N, CA, C and O of each residue as an XYZ file, in Angstrom:
660
protein
N       0.865     -1.087     -0.005
C       0.265     -0.031     -0.047
C       1.069      1.047      0.091
O       2.090      1.085      0.779
N       0.463      2.219     -0.780
C       1.306      3.417     -0.898
C       0.770      4.143      0.188
O      -0.436      4.335      0.346
N       1.951      4.676      1.176
C       2.069      5.361      2.383
C       0.997      6.376      2.586
O       0.358      6.490      3.632
N       0.824      7.189      1.396
C      -0.097      8.274      1.347
C      -1.347      7.854      1.123
O      -2.176      8.654      1.556
N      -1.933      6.623      0.461
C      -2.976      6.086      0.413
C      -3.279      5.537      1.721
O      -4.375      5.826      2.201
N      -2.504      4.805      2.366
C      -2.647      4.150      3.608
C      -2.934      5.331      4.660
O      -3.759      5.036      5.525
N      -2.405      6.568      4.720
C      -2.659      7.613      5.544
C      -4.156      8.201      5.077
O      -4.905      8.357      6.041
N      -4.631      8.494      4.006
C      -6.046      8.671      3.940
C      -6.826      7.606      3.918
O      -7.982      7.975      3.714
N      -6.735      6.323      4.043
C      -7.682      5.431      4.569
C      -7.670      5.256      5.944
O      -8.666      4.736      6.446
N      -6.673      5.609      6.714
C      -6.830      5.514      8.238
C      -7.672      6.637      8.505
O      -8.774      6.579      9.050
N      -6.960      7.890      7.999
C      -7.432      9.278      8.516
C      -8.891      9.592      8.300
O      -9.573     10.204      9.122
N      -9.284      9.181      7.259
C     -10.863      9.217      6.728
C     -11.692      8.255      6.982
O     -12.868      8.350      6.630
N     -11.190      7.099      7.676
C     -11.758      6.155      8.255
C     -12.485      5.125      6.833
O     -13.449      4.381      7.011
N     -11.889      5.270      5.685
C     -12.459      4.271      4.486
C     -12.402      3.049      4.539
O     -11.386      2.492      4.956
N     -13.510      2.354      4.115
C     -13.790      0.998      4.241
C     -14.087      0.525      3.037
O     -14.638      1.368      2.330
N     -13.866     -0.891      2.362
C     -13.607     -1.641      1.173
C     -15.354     -1.223      0.756
O     -16.350     -1.308      1.475
N     -15.225     -0.748     -0.705
C     -16.379     -0.472     -1.233
C     -16.793     -1.704     -2.255
O     -15.966     -1.929     -3.139
N     -18.052     -2.577     -2.234
C     -18.384     -3.446     -3.064
C     -17.771     -3.429     -4.850
O     -17.465     -4.435     -5.491
N     -17.732     -2.307     -5.238
C     -17.582     -2.153     -6.556
C     -15.649     -1.894     -6.659
O     -15.006     -1.668     -7.684
N     -15.264     -1.993     -5.623
C     -13.910     -1.879     -5.626
C     -13.197     -0.601     -4.986
O     -13.815      0.463     -5.024
N     -11.859     -0.650     -4.367
C     -11.597      0.782     -3.774
C     -12.052      0.679     -2.260
O     -12.381     -0.379     -1.724
N     -12.025      1.963     -1.618
C     -12.398      2.175     -0.260
C     -13.268      3.480     -0.057
O     -12.912      4.426     -0.760
N     -14.068      3.640      0.565
C     -15.038      4.836      0.474
C     -15.538      5.206      2.323
O     -15.213      4.576      3.329
N     -16.181      6.117      2.231
C     -16.844      6.498      3.199
C     -18.047      7.876      2.919
O     -17.830      8.974      2.406
N     -19.063      7.430      3.355
C     -20.277      8.151      3.308
C     -19.902      9.559      4.240
O     -19.644      9.286      5.412
N     -19.839     10.978      3.895
C     -19.200     11.818      4.510
C     -20.519     12.933      4.769
O     -20.507     13.810      5.632
N     -21.639     12.669      3.806
C     -22.654     13.624      3.794
C     -24.094     12.986      3.133
O     -24.141     12.567      1.977
N     -25.021     12.985      3.874
C     -26.683     12.186      3.750
C     -27.432     13.569      3.873
O     -27.397     13.885      5.062
N     -28.081     14.500      3.146
C     -28.938     15.482      3.185
C     -29.944     14.758      4.293
O     -30.236     13.564      4.351
N     -30.334     15.718      5.055
C     -31.436     15.215      6.097
C     -32.990     15.754      5.698
O     -33.942     15.843      6.473
N     -32.962     16.056      4.389
C     -34.212     16.256      3.850
C     -34.669     15.250      2.801
O     -33.748     14.730      2.171
N     -35.833     14.894      2.507
C     -36.345     13.901      1.388
C     -37.013     14.549      0.196
O     -37.552     15.655      0.233
N     -36.923     13.695     -0.959
C     -37.973     14.136     -2.139
C     -38.587     12.934     -2.150
O     -37.943     11.911     -2.381
N     -39.976     12.917     -1.887
C     -41.085     11.796     -1.706
C     -40.995     11.345     -3.147
O     -40.822     12.024     -4.159
N     -41.186      9.760     -2.969
C     -41.198      8.998     -3.927
C     -42.089      9.914     -5.270
O     -41.653     10.100     -6.406
N     -43.280     10.329     -4.776
C     -44.187     10.935     -5.769
C     -43.634     11.960     -6.645
O     -44.146     12.164     -7.745
N     -42.836     12.481     -6.321
C     -42.300     13.762     -6.668
C     -40.715     13.201     -7.834
O     -40.148     13.929     -8.648
N     -40.462     12.116     -7.596
C     -39.312     11.529     -8.317
C     -39.858     10.791     -9.648
O     -40.877     10.108     -9.750
N     -39.092     11.049    -10.444
C     -39.114     10.027    -11.872
C     -39.181      8.525    -11.546
O     -38.403      8.071    -10.708
N     -40.290      7.538    -12.320
C     -40.429      6.188    -12.215
C     -39.553      5.514    -11.766
O     -39.886      4.637    -10.970
N     -38.053      5.685    -12.125
C     -37.068      4.728    -12.074
C     -36.585      4.488    -10.447
O     -35.890      3.552    -10.052
N     -37.093      5.486     -9.700
C     -36.936      5.114     -8.240
C     -38.191      4.683     -7.527
O     -39.332      5.064     -7.790
N     -37.765      3.697     -6.436
C     -38.949      2.924     -5.735
C     -39.408      3.239     -4.444
O     -40.186      2.582     -3.753
N     -38.708      4.590     -4.112
C     -38.624      4.957     -2.950
C     -38.415      6.432     -2.729
O     -38.002      7.116     -3.666
N     -38.674      6.977     -1.538
C     -37.960      8.432     -1.325
C     -36.754      8.375     -1.502
O     -36.228      7.263     -1.479
N     -36.004      9.473     -1.718
C     -34.637      9.678     -1.574
C     -34.126     11.198     -1.119
O     -34.823     12.206     -1.229
N     -32.865     11.166     -0.623
C     -32.495     12.176      0.004
C     -32.051     13.163     -1.006
O     -31.883     12.783     -2.165
N     -31.829     14.503     -0.643
C     -31.682     15.291     -1.902
C     -30.320     14.927     -2.370
O     -30.157     14.851     -3.587
N     -29.281     14.682     -1.546
C     -27.763     14.407     -1.947
C     -27.173     13.792     -0.925
O     -27.421     13.799      0.281
N     -26.131     13.107     -1.743
C     -25.125     12.409     -0.518
C     -23.927     12.385     -1.186
O     -23.869     12.369     -2.415
N     -22.835     12.382     -0.368
C     -21.339     12.636     -0.852
C     -20.488     11.295      0.064
O     -20.732     10.823      1.175
N     -19.543     10.999     -0.834
C     -18.361     10.291     -0.251
C     -17.090     10.492     -0.686
O     -16.795     10.918     -1.802
N     -16.326     10.188      0.186
C     -14.644     10.217     -0.139
C     -14.555      8.554     -0.592
O     -15.108      7.586     -0.070
N     -13.603      8.626     -1.815
C     -13.687      7.223     -2.502
C     -12.185      7.175     -3.071
O     -11.752      8.120     -3.729
N     -11.366      5.980     -2.780
C      -9.959      6.018     -2.846
C      -9.875      4.757     -3.664
O     -10.616      3.796     -3.458
N      -8.895      4.794     -4.652
C      -8.619      3.743     -5.709
C      -6.945      3.642     -5.706
O      -6.276      4.556     -6.188
N      -6.371      2.529     -5.161
C      -5.022      2.343     -5.204
C      -4.520      1.729     -6.359
O      -5.365      1.001     -6.880
N      -3.334      1.768     -7.004
C      -2.857      1.423     -8.207
C      -3.622     -0.042     -8.725
O      -4.188     -0.168     -9.811
N      -3.502     -1.039     -7.743
C      -3.943     -2.488     -8.043
C      -5.574     -2.847     -8.019
O      -6.069     -3.968     -8.133
N      -6.271     -1.566     -7.838
C      -7.843     -1.761     -7.745
C      -8.434     -1.020     -8.815
O      -7.856     -0.208     -9.538
N      -9.863     -1.430     -8.866
C     -10.609     -1.019     -9.861
C     -11.938     -0.598     -9.489
O     -12.678     -1.436     -8.974
N     -12.289      0.416     -9.649
C     -13.975      0.767     -9.599
C     -14.383     -0.103    -10.755
O     -13.889      0.078    -11.868
N     -15.325     -1.100    -10.507
C     -15.773     -2.259    -11.654
C     -17.015     -1.500    -12.271
O     -17.847     -0.860    -11.627
N     -16.987     -1.681    -13.560
C     -18.178     -1.374    -14.033
C     -19.444     -1.486    -13.453
O     -19.908     -2.551    -13.045
N     -20.029     -0.366    -13.407
C     -21.401     -0.408    -12.623
C     -22.300      0.853    -12.855
O     -21.671      1.877    -13.121
N     -23.490      0.942    -12.807
C     -24.468      2.061    -12.790
C     -25.206      2.445    -11.770
O     -25.337      1.738    -10.771
N     -25.784      3.635    -11.911
C     -26.802      4.082    -10.684
C     -27.968      4.711    -11.391
O     -27.979      4.758    -12.621
N     -29.045      5.242    -10.599
C     -30.043      5.967    -11.164
C     -30.098      7.574    -11.029
O     -30.978      8.400    -11.270
N     -28.798      7.659    -10.546
C     -28.813      9.298    -10.196
C     -27.464      9.751    -10.967
O     -26.638      8.918    -11.340
N     -27.298     11.247    -11.189
C     -26.065     11.704    -11.727
C     -25.024     11.609    -10.573
O     -25.351     11.675     -9.388
N     -23.754     11.450    -11.007
C     -22.892     11.240    -10.107
C     -21.476     12.103    -10.443
O     -20.808     11.760    -11.419
N     -21.026     13.280     -9.563
C     -20.112     13.956     -9.945
C     -18.753     13.558     -9.045
O     -18.701     13.563     -7.815
N     -17.856     13.273     -9.804
C     -16.552     13.075     -9.561
C     -15.675     14.340     -8.897
O     -16.103     15.329     -9.493
N     -14.709     14.751     -7.999
C     -14.133     15.585     -7.693
C     -12.770     14.962     -7.302
O     -12.667     13.970     -6.580
N     -11.645     15.697     -7.895
C     -10.240     15.159     -7.667
C     -10.108     15.908     -6.556
O     -10.550     17.049     -6.425
N      -9.291     15.062     -5.459
C      -8.602     15.638     -4.013
C      -7.136     15.489     -4.109
O      -6.466     16.519     -4.189
N      -6.539     14.313     -4.112
C      -5.200     14.099     -4.171
C      -4.855     12.963     -4.839
O      -5.682     12.105     -5.145
N      -3.554     12.889     -5.116
C      -2.679     11.536     -5.795
C      -2.514     11.988     -7.329
O      -2.310     13.054     -7.909
N      -2.707     10.625     -7.702
C      -2.760     10.603     -9.304
C      -3.884     10.985     -9.857
O      -4.910     11.218     -9.219
N      -3.749     11.085    -11.229
C      -4.798     11.474    -11.973
C      -5.900      9.944    -12.218
O      -5.326      8.897    -11.919
N      -7.110      9.820    -12.631
C      -7.875      8.766    -12.437
C      -8.654      8.731    -13.896
O      -9.142      9.730    -14.425
N      -8.675      7.566    -14.378
C      -9.233      7.222    -15.788
C     -10.728      6.801    -15.522
O     -10.941      5.823    -14.806
N     -11.734      7.488    -16.059
C     -13.070      6.902    -15.969
C     -13.555      6.478    -17.548
O     -13.443      7.159    -18.567
N     -14.101      5.189    -17.399
C     -14.636      4.988    -18.728
C     -16.312      4.859    -18.686
O     -16.954      4.177    -17.888
N     -16.730      5.521    -19.534
C     -18.199      5.503    -19.442
C     -18.732      4.891    -20.725
O     -18.199      5.047    -21.823
N     -19.832      4.179    -20.492
C     -20.584      3.643    -21.916
C     -21.700      4.188    -21.700
O     -22.375      3.990    -20.689
N     -22.092      5.152    -22.914
C     -23.277      5.982    -22.581
C     -24.592      5.501    -23.140
O     -24.373      4.510    -23.837
N     -25.686      5.769    -23.113
C     -26.858      5.188    -23.479
C     -26.685      4.625    -25.177
O     -27.198      3.573    -25.558
N     -26.063      5.324    -25.864
C     -25.629      4.943    -27.329
C     -24.834      3.960    -27.630
O     -24.736      3.501    -28.767
N     -24.157      3.530    -26.569
C     -23.055      2.411    -26.630
C     -21.615      2.618    -27.036
O     -20.745      1.828    -27.402
N     -21.634      3.908    -26.860
C     -20.099      4.644    -27.197
C     -19.585      4.623    -25.813
O     -20.205      4.876    -24.781
N     -18.142      4.223    -25.984
C     -17.207      3.972    -24.731
C     -16.497      5.508    -24.826
O     -15.935      6.003    -25.803
N     -16.688      6.032    -23.626
C     -15.951      7.476    -23.531
C     -14.849      7.612    -22.094
O     -15.042      7.477    -20.886
N     -13.780      7.905    -22.828
C     -12.812      8.056    -21.760
C     -12.368      9.382    -21.296
O     -11.955     10.172    -22.145
N     -12.404      9.763    -19.923
C     -12.382     10.813    -19.333
C     -11.151     10.808    -18.258
O     -11.221      9.874    -17.459
N     -10.248     11.517    -18.129
C      -9.485     11.840    -16.995
C      -9.617     12.710    -16.126
O      -9.793     13.896    -16.405
N      -9.535     12.149    -14.679
C      -9.908     13.081    -13.528
C      -8.532     13.518    -12.951
O      -7.639     12.756    -12.582
N      -8.510     15.315    -12.934
C      -6.968     15.222    -11.997
C      -6.971     16.840    -12.223
O      -7.925     17.514    -12.611
N      -5.746     17.260    -11.904
C      -5.526     18.920    -12.167
C      -4.303     19.331    -12.862
O      -3.634     20.348    -12.681
N      -4.107     18.273    -13.768
C      -2.878     18.816    -14.601
C      -3.675     19.434    -16.081
O      -4.216     18.792    -16.981
N      -3.516     20.799    -15.932
C      -4.297     21.779    -16.665
C      -3.331     21.589    -18.415
O      -3.701     22.047    -19.496
N      -2.137     20.817    -18.140
C      -1.260     20.985    -19.858
C      -1.831     19.388    -20.115
O      -1.327     19.007    -21.172
N      -2.677     18.346    -19.544
C      -3.103     17.376    -20.382
C      -4.495     17.473    -20.253
O      -5.124     18.465    -19.885
N      -4.963     16.309    -20.600
C      -6.562     16.272    -20.777
C      -7.374     16.034    -19.430
O      -8.569     15.751    -19.518
N      -6.829     16.129    -18.324
C      -7.519     16.049    -17.292
C      -8.434     17.156    -17.025
O      -8.309     18.250    -17.577
N      -9.346     16.882    -16.188
C     -10.353     18.018    -15.219
C     -10.541     17.429    -14.165
O     -10.738     16.228    -13.979
N     -10.462     18.585    -13.173
C     -10.685     18.407    -11.810
C     -12.222     17.883    -11.295
O     -12.409     17.389    -10.183
N     -13.121     18.054    -12.157
C     -14.815     17.585    -11.941
C     -15.191     16.790    -13.152
O     -14.863     17.213    -14.261
N     -15.908     15.581    -13.014
C     -16.465     15.165    -13.914
C     -17.795     14.241    -13.500
O     -17.867     13.448    -12.561
N     -18.920     14.607    -14.567
C     -19.958     14.240    -13.910
C     -20.363     13.127    -14.924
O     -20.223     13.300    -16.135
N     -20.872     11.973    -14.391
C     -21.326     10.671    -15.164
C     -22.969     10.896    -14.765
O     -23.555     11.024    -13.690
N     -23.399     10.878    -16.171
C     -25.142     10.769    -16.230
C     -25.645      9.631    -15.808
O     -25.062      8.564    -15.995
N     -27.023      9.751    -15.062
C     -27.668      8.579    -14.648
C     -27.636      7.628    -15.781
O     -27.574      8.006    -16.951
N     -27.683      6.272    -15.383
C     -28.066      4.981    -16.400
C     -26.689      4.464    -17.284
O     -26.641      3.407    -17.912
N     -25.740      5.328    -17.193
C     -24.491      5.056    -17.938
C     -23.761      4.012    -17.048
O     -23.779      4.028    -15.817
N     -23.167      3.176    -17.761
C     -22.121      2.322    -17.184
C     -20.837      2.911    -17.131
O     -20.410      3.522    -18.110
N     -20.077      2.775    -15.940
C     -19.000      3.411    -15.781
C     -17.962      2.630    -14.846
O     -18.323      1.726    -14.093
N     -16.679      3.051    -14.964
C     -15.699      2.190    -14.090
C     -14.294      3.278    -14.115
O     -14.014      4.104    -14.983
N     -13.663      3.001    -13.041
C     -12.414      4.011    -13.082
C     -11.284      3.137    -12.645
O     -11.502      2.076    -12.061
N     -10.183      3.526    -12.893
C      -8.599      3.333    -12.188
C      -7.811      4.383    -12.011
O      -7.889      5.356    -12.762
N      -7.076      4.332    -11.143
C      -5.745      5.292    -10.809
C      -4.876      5.113    -12.183
O      -4.703      4.102    -12.863
N      -4.412      6.389    -12.347
C      -3.278      6.119    -13.424
C      -1.816      6.445    -12.812
O      -0.902      6.928    -13.480
N      -1.725      6.073    -11.296
C      -0.481      6.154    -10.558
C      -1.045      5.221     -9.482
O      -1.951      4.392     -9.569
N      -0.110      5.645     -8.227
C      -0.265      4.664     -7.104
C      -1.478      4.792     -6.673
O      -2.166      3.779     -6.553
N      -2.018      6.121     -6.334
C      -3.497      6.089     -5.840
C      -4.090      7.178     -6.155
O      -3.305      8.011     -6.608
N      -5.411      7.592     -6.085
C      -6.298      8.493     -6.360
C      -7.270      8.791     -5.325
O      -8.158      7.986     -5.042
N      -7.145      9.884     -4.763
C      -8.554     10.121     -3.671
C      -9.505     11.129     -4.391
O      -9.013     12.176     -4.812
N     -10.779     10.890     -4.551
C     -11.780     11.844     -4.843
C     -13.038     11.852     -4.118
O     -13.424     10.975     -3.345
N     -13.675     12.980     -4.456
C     -15.123     13.065     -3.695
C     -16.276     12.680     -4.698
O     -16.173     13.038     -5.871
N     -17.120     12.126     -4.369
C     -18.319     11.763     -5.437
C     -19.457     12.230     -4.782
O     -19.718     11.813     -3.653
N     -20.223     13.105     -5.392
C     -21.376     13.529     -5.189
C     -22.697     13.188     -6.087
O     -22.863     13.556     -7.250
N     -23.604     12.406     -5.302
C     -24.842     11.831     -5.990
C     -26.343     12.654     -5.542
O     -26.782     12.695     -4.393
N     -27.042     13.337     -6.859
C     -28.314     13.654     -6.593
C     -29.234     13.369     -7.511
O     -29.024     13.498     -8.717
N     -30.341     12.953     -7.004
C     -30.702     12.627     -5.932
C     -29.746     11.628     -4.977
O     -29.016     10.860     -5.603
N     -29.700     11.587     -3.711
C     -28.880     11.072     -3.098
C     -28.876      9.295     -3.516
O     -29.730      8.569     -4.026
N     -27.490      9.056     -3.023
C     -27.258      7.380     -3.225
C     -28.146      6.501     -2.349
O     -28.453      6.791     -1.192
N     -28.510      5.464     -2.961
C     -29.150      4.356     -2.315
C     -28.765      3.158     -2.809
O     -28.794      3.248     -4.037
N     -28.384      1.977     -2.434
C     -27.973      0.823     -2.788
C     -29.036      0.189     -3.533
O     -28.797     -0.662     -4.389
N     -30.234      0.584     -3.230
C     -31.578      0.063     -3.959
C     -31.015      0.473     -5.813
O     -31.302     -0.222     -6.787
N     -30.258      1.647     -5.837
C     -30.160      2.702     -7.244
C     -28.953      1.733     -7.779
O     -28.649      1.816     -8.969
N     -28.335      0.918     -7.021
C     -26.925      0.473     -7.967
C     -26.864     -0.912     -8.328
O     -27.197     -1.803     -7.546
N     -26.397     -1.143     -9.632
C     -26.412     -2.316    -10.039
C     -24.950     -2.549    -10.786
O     -24.513     -1.804    -11.663
N     -24.376     -3.550    -10.348
C     -23.357     -3.951    -10.679
C     -22.986     -4.591    -11.967
O     -23.649     -5.602    -12.201
N     -21.886     -4.196    -13.086
C     -22.013     -4.563    -14.606
C     -21.630     -6.588    -14.164
O     -20.880     -7.027    -13.292
N     -22.343     -7.225    -14.992
C     -21.864     -8.487    -15.515
C     -21.321     -8.654    -16.646
O     -21.821     -8.495    -17.760
N     -19.919     -9.092    -16.263
C     -19.051     -9.223    -17.738
C     -19.833     -9.544    -18.912
O     -19.928     -8.822    -19.905
N     -20.566    -11.027    -18.690
C     -21.180    -11.671    -19.730
C     -22.274    -10.800    -20.405
O     -22.363    -10.674    -21.626
N     -23.169    -10.160    -19.426
C     -23.837     -9.499    -20.017
C     -23.626     -8.264    -20.648
O     -24.220     -7.830    -21.635
N     -22.691     -7.708    -19.969
C     -22.083     -6.557    -20.862
C     -21.204     -6.671    -22.140
O     -20.999     -5.769    -22.952
N     -20.782     -7.779    -22.170
C     -20.029     -7.951    -23.538
C     -21.173     -8.551    -24.692
O     -20.854     -8.528    -25.881
N     -22.123     -8.931    -24.397
C     -23.190     -9.043    -24.976
C     -24.135     -8.162    -25.733
O     -24.679     -8.370    -26.818
N     -24.224     -6.970    -24.803
C     -24.656     -5.523    -25.384
C     -23.709     -4.851    -25.945
O     -24.008     -4.153    -26.913
N     -22.358     -4.893    -25.486
C     -21.239     -4.143    -25.960
C     -20.202     -4.827    -26.612
O     -19.157     -4.409    -26.114
N     -19.964     -5.654    -27.460
C     -19.083     -6.649    -27.872
C     -17.950     -5.764    -28.424
O     -16.854     -6.321    -28.381
N     -17.952     -4.628    -28.888
C     -17.057     -3.652    -29.415
C     -16.001     -3.265    -28.095
O     -14.851     -2.833    -28.158
N     -16.730     -3.545    -27.035
C     -15.756     -2.933    -25.836
C     -14.959     -4.275    -24.852
O     -14.250     -4.200    -23.848
N     -15.387     -5.337    -25.561
C     -14.933     -6.433    -24.779
C     -13.494     -6.292    -23.927
O     -13.332     -6.713    -22.781
N     -12.421     -5.562    -24.794
C     -11.288     -5.447    -24.151
C     -11.117     -4.663    -22.790
O     -10.496     -5.068    -21.808
N     -11.882     -3.292    -22.936
C     -12.026     -2.700    -21.424
C     -12.923     -3.270    -20.608
O     -12.888     -2.875    -19.443
N     -13.914     -4.290    -20.954
C     -14.686     -4.640    -19.940
C     -13.988     -5.947    -19.031
O     -14.162     -6.203    -17.840
N     -13.137     -6.668    -20.045
C     -12.471     -7.721    -19.717
C     -11.519     -7.009    -18.193
O     -11.508     -7.498    -17.063
N     -10.988     -6.077    -18.545
C     -10.055     -5.379    -17.643
C     -11.015     -4.876    -16.366
O     -10.501     -4.955    -15.250
N     -12.112     -4.463    -16.449
C     -12.759     -3.550    -15.774
C     -14.004     -4.143    -15.072
O     -14.863     -3.351    -14.685
N     -14.140     -5.216    -14.913
C     -15.112     -5.951    -14.540
C     -14.849     -6.849    -13.253
O     -13.741     -7.383    -13.206
N     -15.724     -7.078    -12.212
C     -15.478     -8.063    -11.437
C     -15.634     -9.326    -11.742
O     -15.365    -10.198    -10.917
């Protein structure tokens, strides 16, 4: 484990995440949006917004998954992070999260609801923040199945093979 990654894991109290990496929820709005005021894709009330810290080390991935809300990623520390997004048209989009303005990186990236996405650090570790609105609920989380995703997107088999659990 990279010393600074270990520091952040301990200092922030991060725990293993089901999709890979380490996380800790640090904000959950205390106000609710009632189910009747949400789009049909939601089965119950949701909080306005949630936020987590999320850390990936170089040997970890955030495996392909999707959620029912938009998720914005914010770069905090470490090396740049590569995000792979398969949009609703099946197009694979690669974005780099970071603060190197001379490269292609951006300090903030939003993944739109319903898109499959995965991530990996481009170095020893990456610490980010993720905000979800309406707020994250594990009922809205779907882990990608490699065989099913390859059936849907055979043109992306090589990337799926590297970034599915």
